[in-house]
N, C-alpha and C positions, 0 to 999 in steps of 0.2 A: 497766389500767395497764401490763400486760406488753408491749404494743405499743410503748410509749415508754420502756421500760427500757433504760438505757445501761450496765447493769452488765456484768461480765465474763462471757464465754461459756466453754465447756468448755476451750478452748485457753488461757485466761487473758488473752485480749485483749478490750478493751472494744469495744462496737459502733462507737464513733467510730473506733477504731484500724483496725477491719476496713474501714470505708468509705474511710479514707485510703489503706489498702493497695491496695484495688481501684482507686481513682482513679489511683494511681501506676502500676500495671500498665497501665491503659488508656492513659495518656499515653505510656508507653514503646512500646506496640504500634503498628505502622505502620497508617496509615489505609487503609481498604478499597482504593480504586483506586490508591494510591500505592505499589504493589508490582508485581512481575512484569515481563515483557518485552513491549512492544507488538508486537514482531515475531511473537509467537505468533498474533496475529489478522491483522496486516497482510499477512504473507507468503502465507498460504493464500488469502486473498481476492484478492490480486494475481495469484497463480498461476492461479486459476480463471478470472478475466477474460481473462488473457493466452492461456490455452489456447483459450477460446471464440473470441476474436478471431482467433487464428492459424488455427484450423480453418475459420473463415469465409473468410479470405483465400486459403487454399490450395485452396478449392473443395469442401469437404466438403458444403456445402449449395448449392443453386442460386444463381446470381448474383443472382436477384431477391430472395432471402431475406437482404437486408443487415441486417435487424434480428434475426437468429437469436440473436446473442450478447447482446442487450440484457436479457433476463430475468436472466441471471447478472450482467452488468455493473452493472445498476441496483440489483438487490435484494441482491447480495452484495458485489461488488467496491467500488463507490463508497461504500456505507454502511460496509462493513468498514474501508476505508482511512480514512474520516473518524473513525470510532471509535478506530482506532489512533493517529491524529493527536492526538486529544484526550488519550488515555492517555499518549502520549509527552510532550505539552506539560505535563501535570500532574506528570510525573516530572522535568521540567526538561531533557528530552532534545531540545534545539532542532533539532539536525541531523536526528534521526530524525523528528521532527514535520514538519520541512520536506519531507523526502523523501516521506513518506506523504501529506502535504497536497497536494503537487504532483501526485502520481500520482492521488490522489482527485479532484482538479480535472480532470485529463486524462480519466479514465474518465467522469465525470459530463458533461463537455462533449462527449465523443464520443457519448454517448447522446442528448444534446440535438441534436447535429448530425444524426444519423441520423433521429430522430423528426421534427425540424423540416423536413428535406428531404422525407421521405416523406409528411408530413401538411400541408406548406405552412404551417407555423406562422409563419415569419418573412418571408413575402412574397417569397421568393427564386424567381426564374423558373427554368425548366428550363435556359435558356441560361446562367444564372449558377451553376448547381449545381457545375460543375467548378471554377471559380475560387474558389467558397466552400470547397470541400474543400481546395484548395491553400492558401488562407489559413489554414485550421485547422491543416494539417500543418506549414506553415512556422512558425507561431506557436509550436507546441509543440516543434518541432525546436530553435528558438532557446532555449527555456526548458530543455530537457533537456541540450543542449550546455553551457549555463551551469552546470547542476547537475553535469554530468560533470567539468568543469574545477574547480569549486569544492570537489569532494570527493576530490581526488587524494591527500589525506592519509589517507583510509580504506584498509583492506586492498584489495588489487588486485582481488579478486573483485567488489567493488562497482563499481569502475571498468569492469570487463568487462561487468557488467550494464547500466550506464548507456550504455556505448558501443554495446552491441547494440540498446538502445532507440533511440539516435540513428540507427543503420544501418537499423533497421526503418522509422522515420519517413521517412528519405530514400528508401528503396526504394518505399514506398507513395506518396510524393509523385511520384516519377518514373513510377510506374504510372498514377496519375491524370492526370498531365500529358501523358503519351504514349499514354494509353488502352491500356496494355500489360498484358495478363493475366499474362504471364510475370513482370514486375516485381512485380505485386501478390502473386503466389504466392511469389516470393522473399522479399518482405517478411513474408509469413505464416510461412514457415519460420524466419526470424530471430526472429519473435515466439515461436515454439515453443521456440527455443533459449534465449532469455532467460527463458522460463518454467521451463526446466530448471535454469538458474542459480538461480532463485528457490527451487526445490526443494532444491538443494544448501545454500542459506542456511538454509532451514527445518530441515534435518537438523542444522546447526550449533546453531541455537537449541534444538531438541528435545534434543540431546545434553547441552547445558549445563543445561537445565531439569530433566533427570532425573538430574543428578549425575555425568554422564560428561564426558570431555574433548571439546572442540569439534573440528570438522574444520578442516584447514588453509585459511586464507583468503588467504594470500599477503601479502607485504610491500607497504606503500604505495609508489606511484610517486614521491610527493613527500614528503620528510621535512623537518621543521622544523630 
């Protein structure tokens, strides 16, 4: 009978009152994934993929090793950005989810492009490989320019980041179009620069997450 006893405990509250109190605390506590900052995951994985791609473009690996960055891009960057997208969406952060989702799509499609061309997955002939890469680069350049213009109300450091991504895509497109190693290397250096901007943004997130003041992000170029 003791197991079903609803009498008072040592604190003077009945078992029913104890259950109600626990339920009230549980309802007030934030749900598991609905807390925190998605940038804590999105930024480091974005940085890793950017550094890997930038080093490939500047020639750290042989020109034939075009897939050298794919282990990082596929297993860390793309997956990490999609998880950050879901996290942000669950928090109701539409703009953050959009940015991470767009870049997650870019990295995943880049991996599909490289693997598809090297393994002939899509039936693209060698003669059409260059135009296929140009199509890829122009498509994503349009999307990222759109993103850049649509987020001018964010602090200026984000505008700088997106503008650098635009510039990198343009330089790589010109490098592919003109078969210019110099343009490709220039694009690679710009990729490394926007990876550095990502590091700066991560320091801001880490400072805020650990109870300190954030780093200056600059005023938005466009104000309401």
